[in-house]
N, C-alpha and C positions, 0 to 999 in steps of 0.2 A: 182085531175087533178096534172100530173107530170110536172114539169118544166124543161126547159132547163138549163143546168148548166152554170152560168155566172161567179162564183168565186170572183167576185169584186163587193163591193154595197158603195152607197153614203147614208148612214142614217142621218137625222137631227132631229128627234125625241127620242122616249122612248128608242132607239136603240143605242143612242150616247153614248159613254163613261161616267158610273158613273150612268146611268140612269136605271129604273126598268127593262126593258126588256133586255138592254144590260147584266145586271147581270146573267139573265137566260142562255144566249148563250156565255157567255164570253169566256168559255174554246175554242171554235172554231171560234172567232172574232179575227183575227190580225188585228191590228190599223196600219194605213199606215200615215195617216197624217190629220189635219183639213183644209179645203179650204171653202172661201167664193163662191156661185155661183150666177151670176146674171142671171135675166129674170124668176124669180120664187118669188112668193108672199106665205108668211106663215100664216095661220089662227088656230085659237084655237078651239077645240071641247071640252074644258075643260080639259079632263084629257090626251089627246094628239093631236099634230098638224097634219095638212095637208097642202100640198102645191100644187099651180097650176101654170101652164107654162104661163108667159107672155110675154116673150120674151123683156121685158122693162128693159133697163141697170140701171133704177131706182131701179128695185126689187131686193131685196138680200137675201140669206139665209146662213147660216153657216151649213157645213155637216161633219161628220167625215169619211174619205173613209177607208173599210175594204177589206181585203181578209179574205173569208169565207172559212175554211179548209175542212168542212165537207157537203155534199149534202144535207145529212138529215137536217141539220140546215137551208140550203137553202130553202128545202121545206117546213119545220115547219114555217119559216119566212114568205115563200109565202102565206101559208095557213092563217096564222093570219092576215097577211095584207089585202089579197083579202076579207077574211070573214068581215072586217072591211070596205069595199068600196073602196080600193086603187086599181089603175092600175097600173101592173109593167111597167115601159119604161126603155129606156135605153139612158144614156149622155156620150158623149166622154170628157175626162178629162185627160190632159198632154198624150193624145195618147192612152189612155186604153180606153176600156168599160165598163161602170159601171152601175149595176141596180140602179133604184129609184123608190119608190113607190110616187105616185101623185094621185090626183084627177082631173076628167076630168074639172070640174069648181068650181068655187065659191059657197057656201051655204049662201044664203041671211041671214044676222042677225051674223053670226060668226066673232070673235073678229079678227080682222086683227093684226100681229104682224110685226110691222115695223122694227123692227131690224133683224128678221129672225133666231133667235137663241133661241132655245126651252130650253136650259140648264139656260142659264140666265134668261129668263122668269120665268121657274119653281121656281127659287131660288129667285126671286122678286128683282132681279137685274135690273138697270136702262141701257139703252142702250147708 
């Protein structure tokens, strides 16, 4: 399935700078900045995270914002994320539309990551 070209994405897990999937696509990912988003809860599936929208101001995650310069990269990321069970959603950040991959609901028993920072979590740093 082909996706609509968005060009801008908010990545919170293995596509963040320095993480394993980021390294696969680094040539076509243009880093913009890191921001905190409220209203999302992060959970761990051991090797990678997922988020769910809660709309609660007490729930927070960190994301790296990117411009994806290649539609082929967008499509490859889309295929990878959809195959893993994510849903492509969009979010307005600073007046711009960003794609973000989320789960529709929490899975019972999955570890909740209260800091919402996958990079720090994988490096064993406290929040």
